[in-house]
C-alpha positions as CSV (number, residue, x, y, z in Angstrom):
1,X,-6.2,-2.1,-17.1
2,X,-7.8,-2.2,-20.5
3,X,-11.5,-2.7,-21.0
4,X,-10.8,-6.2,-22.5
5,X,-9.1,-7.2,-19.3
6,X,-12.1,-6.4,-17.1
7,X,-14.2,-9.1,-18.7
8,X,-12.0,-12.0,-17.6
9,X,-11.5,-10.5,-14.2
10,X,-15.2,-10.1,-13.5
11,X,-15.7,-13.6,-15.0
12,X,-13.1,-15.0,-12.6
13,X,-14.9,-13.5,-9.6
14,X,-18.3,-14.6,-10.8
15,X,-17.1,-18.2,-11.6
16,X,-15.5,-18.6,-8.2
17,X,-18.5,-17.1,-6.5
18,X,-20.9,-19.4,-8.3
19,X,-18.8,-22.4,-7.3
20,X,-18.8,-21.3,-3.7
21,X,-22.5,-20.6,-3.7
22,X,-23.3,-24.1,-5.1
23,X,-21.1,-25.8,-2.6
24,X,-22.1,-23.8,0.5
25,X,-25.7,-23.4,-0.5
26,X,-26.5,-27.1,-0.5
27,X,-27.4,-28.7,2.8
28,X,-26.2,-32.1,1.7
29,X,-22.8,-30.7,0.7
30,X,-22.6,-28.7,3.9
31,X,-23.3,-31.8,6.0
32,X,-20.7,-33.9,4.0
33,X,-18.1,-31.1,4.5
34,X,-18.7,-31.3,8.2
35,X,-17.7,-35.0,8.3
36,X,-14.1,-36.1,8.9
37,X,-13.9,-37.1,5.2
38,X,-15.0,-33.6,4.1
39,X,-12.6,-32.0,6.5
40,X,-9.8,-34.2,5.0
41,X,-10.7,-33.2,1.5
42,X,-10.6,-29.5,2.4
43,X,-7.1,-29.9,4.0
44,X,-5.9,-32.0,1.0
45,X,-7.0,-29.5,-1.5
46,X,-5.4,-26.6,0.4
47,X,-2.2,-28.6,0.8
48,X,-2.1,-29.5,-2.8
49,X,-2.5,-25.8,-3.7
50,X,0.5,-25.0,-1.5
51,X,2.6,-27.8,-3.1
52,X,1.7,-26.4,-6.6
53,X,2.7,-22.9,-5.5
54,X,6.1,-24.3,-4.6
55,X,6.3,-26.3,-7.9
56,X,5.4,-23.1,-9.8
57,X,8.2,-21.2,-8.1
58,X,10.6,-23.8,-9.3
59,X,9.2,-23.8,-12.8
60,X,9.7,-20.1,-13.4
61,X,13.4,-20.7,-14.0
62,X,12.7,-23.3,-16.6
63,X,9.7,-22.0,-18.4
64,X,8.0,-18.9,-16.9
65,X,4.6,-19.4,-18.6
66,X,4.2,-22.8,-17.0
67,X,4.7,-21.1,-13.6
68,X,1.7,-18.8,-14.3
69,X,-0.5,-21.7,-15.4
70,X,0.4,-23.8,-12.4
71,X,-0.2,-20.9,-10.0
72,X,-3.6,-20.3,-11.5
73,X,-4.5,-24.0,-11.0
74,X,-3.1,-23.9,-7.5
75,X,-5.3,-21.0,-6.7
76,X,-8.4,-22.8,-7.9
77,X,-7.6,-25.9,-5.9
78,X,-6.8,-24.0,-2.8
79,X,-10.0,-21.9,-3.2
80,X,-12.0,-25.1,-3.5
81,X,-10.4,-26.4,-0.3
82,X,-11.4,-23.1,1.4
83,X,-15.0,-23.4,0.1
84,X,-15.3,-27.0,1.4
85,X,-14.0,-25.9,4.8
86,X,-16.3,-23.0,4.9
87,X,-19.3,-25.2,4.1
88,X,-18.4,-27.5,7.0
89,X,-18.0,-24.4,9.3
90,X,-21.4,-23.2,8.2
91,X,-23.0,-26.5,8.9
92,X,-21.6,-26.5,12.4
93,X,-22.5,-22.8,12.9
94,X,-26.1,-23.3,11.9
95,X,-26.4,-26.2,14.3
96,X,-24.8,-24.2,17.0
97,X,-26.9,-21.1,16.5
98,X,-30.3,-22.9,16.5
99,X,-33.5,-22.3,14.6
100,X,-34.6,-18.8,15.7
101,X,-31.1,-17.2,15.9
102,X,-30.4,-13.8,14.5
103,X,-28.1,-13.2,11.6
104,X,-25.5,-11.7,14.0
105,X,-25.6,-14.9,16.1
106,X,-25.2,-17.1,13.1
107,X,-22.3,-14.9,11.8
108,X,-20.5,-15.1,15.1
109,X,-20.9,-18.8,15.2
110,X,-19.6,-19.2,11.6
111,X,-16.6,-16.9,12.3
112,X,-15.7,-19.0,15.4
113,X,-16.2,-22.3,13.6
114,X,-14.1,-21.1,10.6
115,X,-11.3,-19.8,12.9
116,X,-11.1,-22.7,15.4
117,X,-12.9,-25.8,14.2
118,X,-12.3,-25.5,10.4
119,X,-8.9,-23.8,10.2
120,X,-8.5,-24.9,6.6
121,X,-11.0,-22.2,5.7
122,X,-8.5,-19.4,6.4
123,X,-5.4,-21.2,5.4
124,X,-6.7,-22.5,2.1
125,X,-8.1,-19.1,1.1
126,X,-4.7,-17.6,2.1
127,X,-2.9,-20.0,-0.2
128,X,-5.3,-19.3,-3.0
129,X,-4.8,-15.5,-2.5
130,X,-1.0,-16.0,-2.7
131,X,-1.2,-18.2,-5.8
132,X,-3.7,-15.9,-7.6
133,X,-1.8,-12.8,-6.6
134,X,1.5,-13.9,-7.9
135,X,0.0,-15.2,-11.1
136,X,-1.8,-11.9,-11.7
137,X,1.4,-9.9,-11.0
138,X,3.7,-12.0,-13.2
139,X,1.1,-12.3,-16.0
140,X,0.5,-8.6,-15.9
141,X,3.9,-7.8,-17.3
142,X,3.8,-10.2,-20.2
143,X,2.9,-9.4,-23.7
144,X,1.3,-12.9,-24.5
145,X,-2.5,-12.4,-24.8
146,X,-3.2,-15.9,-23.3
147,X,-1.0,-15.2,-20.3
148,X,-2.6,-11.8,-19.9
149,X,-6.0,-13.5,-19.9
150,X,-4.9,-16.0,-17.2
151,X,-3.5,-13.0,-15.2
152,X,-6.8,-11.2,-15.5
153,X,-8.7,-14.3,-14.4
154,X,-6.2,-14.6,-11.5
155,X,-6.9,-11.0,-10.5
156,X,-10.6,-12.1,-10.3
157,X,-9.4,-14.9,-8.1
158,X,-7.7,-12.4,-5.8
159,X,-10.9,-10.4,-5.4
160,X,-12.9,-13.6,-4.7
161,X,-10.3,-14.7,-2.1
162,X,-10.5,-11.3,-0.4
163,X,-14.3,-11.5,-0.3
164,X,-14.1,-15.1,1.0
165,X,-11.7,-14.1,3.8
166,X,-13.9,-11.2,4.7
167,X,-16.9,-13.5,4.8
168,X,-15.0,-15.9,7.1
169,X,-14.4,-13.1,9.5
170,X,-10.7,-12.6,9.1
171,X,-10.9,-8.9,9.1
172,X,-13.3,-8.7,12.1
173,X,-11.4,-8.5,15.5
174,X,-13.1,-10.3,18.3
175,X,-16.1,-11.4,16.3
176,X,-17.2,-14.0,18.9
177,X,-17.4,-14.5,22.7
178,X,-17.3,-17.5,25.1
179,X,-21.0,-18.3,24.7
180,X,-20.5,-18.7,21.0
181,X,-17.4,-20.9,21.5
182,X,-19.4,-23.2,23.9
183,X,-22.3,-23.6,21.5
184,X,-20.0,-24.4,18.6
185,X,-18.1,-26.9,20.7
186,X,-21.3,-28.5,21.6
187,X,-22.5,-28.7,18.0
188,X,-19.2,-30.1,16.7
């Protein structure tokens, strides 16, 4: 990867991280994401990302650059769906853990809420990872500078999705126990 490709990649990671921090960092947005309407928006954005991935697969036979663009948009929409679901899961986890809870207790509550109560967290980030990954791979073999920039941004999206999945506890086996499950159920 050339030095010019690193800038859009890092920019993609930072842009998605800032969006996630703005959404998850606001107590009002977290409480809205916890509501049935917020949950619906998270599911709709993740599903729309999945539909766009299917649409992009069909567009590769007609006009390959359009497939890359559609995949990048699908990744962004699915990532936003995952961020909304994560915000709702965090609101439930903070309520379940209580005021004086340790960081470990809050993390376990968040991992459980994201895995069981807000399943759109993992599925939307998975769709975004797929969309960004395919866009980055396909755009990586093109000679068009605009498509290569979209591919580099998509590579940043891959990194952001992997970080988001790690934060949601996907890579942590058995990150919660029955007491955490009970407290999250009570807070939901």
